[in-house]
Phi, psi and omega in degrees: 000318179301321186293318183294328181289324177292325179286325173299315175302315181292328180289322175296325179293317182297318181295316179292325178300311182308303182299326182290324174293323177296311180306314189297313184297315178300321180296316182297315182295311178305307175310311176300309178300321178294313182299325180290318174302315181296315179301313177303313176304313181290333175287312186281333186224069181301149183212157173203151177260353179274070185216149184211143182288156176210166182202162176293139179237117182262123176275116185279135173216144178291137176284339185235158181261153172148174178284143179280133178243342181203143179233123183272333193240163173227169188302138178072013177275139179280143184220154174244158186299127180102346182293141176296143179243312179198165184234147178257139179301121187267010186306304177290335176284337175286322178299314181298318185295313179302324178290313181293330179288317175305307184300316184295316176306311179296319175293330180284319176299317177293333182276350173069218180302335183290340179254015181294316178295320179294324172296318175302315178296326177290322176294325178288325167309305181303321189290319178291332174293315178297318179290328174300314175302319183291320175293326174291320175302318174300310178306314182301313177300314184290330180286320181293331179282345184278128178297152190294317185260009182275156171294152177309128178286170178292325179292326180288313179301320179296320184282330176285326175297315185293327179290320183292322173299316183292323184294319175298314182301315177303311181303316178296320181293325174296318178296320183289326181287318184296318176301322177296319185298328182287340182295147179294138175229152182292132186283113171218171175304316179292317181296322175302310186290327184292323175289325174295317184289328178293321178291327176295310182302310174308309182295311183299321178296314182300314180302313182299323179288323181290359164292348173253103179284135183238161178290133172286343188197169173291143179166197185235130179284135188226147170058041177277107175251357183295127178228152169311136186100337176289141176262129179241154176250153183297134185086354181276125180297140188238313173202189188237152167241125174270111183289139184261001187263358177211126178234157174204168179237131176259113181254117179276092182272149171296149181296333177290344177260007184260004185303315182267351187282131182231151175294134187097354183286145175282157184216144173263147178227128175232130181259146184299335184280335176239065191297333181273357182250133172252117179268144184267141179217171176224141180294114181263323179199159180235123185296145181277346182222152178289158175309325181289335179299326187255012174294164183292326174247089175297150182290143178259098178278357178271000178293171180275350180261031185288137176231124187285127177236130177296127185267157184244146180236132175295126175243122182261131182247114181277130174280136180250117177053059175299150184292140176297336176267018175234074181302139181267156177219141191288133179095001183291141174299138183217161171239137185226135172230121178262136175269101183274007175275350179241126180253155178297123178284000000 
């Protein structure tokens, strides 16, 4: 009986040992399979959290110098291309324009019939400029009457539309005047003087209109510290406009992740500010140089203390149709994963 019990114990121990080895083998196989699948997924779908949103940023500067007399915008306000931003005192530019107009009229009269078409174009240009001034005054009054945080009133929308129409009409008249100057004229002393006076009138009219700085594109105004009374110089950056019509993510991938990455491949993007939303994107470009290459102090790899470090290369992901209810902001942290199994057809 004792022998039977001992045999039964040995059998149970042997079975336990067998199952233990089977379980251990299963764990090893699962671990190896999991590691392989993880490696394969990482190879086919490289990802990184070293990524940040970006957009075009336009530095706004006045084309003419002088004291500021009116500012139309404030920080974080949305603007459209052509919207007034600020005004420069026009007194000196008005004086220069009157002088140029007097010189032009005298030259046109001296040129006789040779200057008739040019004079008509100049008259049209002045009419459109005057209409532009009237439209701006209406816009300024409507803008000043608008509460800072209120939605644009009907009066403001109407005034803005009228300003945009007047600006378009002025630019067309300016183009027509410039084209008229380029037409051939018989070379005589009066026509030469007329050409010189026309060029001066074109410049002074342009400078006068540029006392009204306008937005170069649609976007969001940022870092507005400009105030009436400040004197600005031509070309001096005053504030920025973040363009809102094109967004991307600059993802810094390790060089070991780039073997399969191609322009045109789809990508998934998640932003820390919207963790539950996945944005669609497309690989737009792959940098030809690592991030360290363009740093202020590039690495000196010829030194004796060299240590190999995996480099990162910027990959730009263009965001396609981001949701309107998820406003984007420059510099936001992002996570990016590229699907390298699909190539652009």
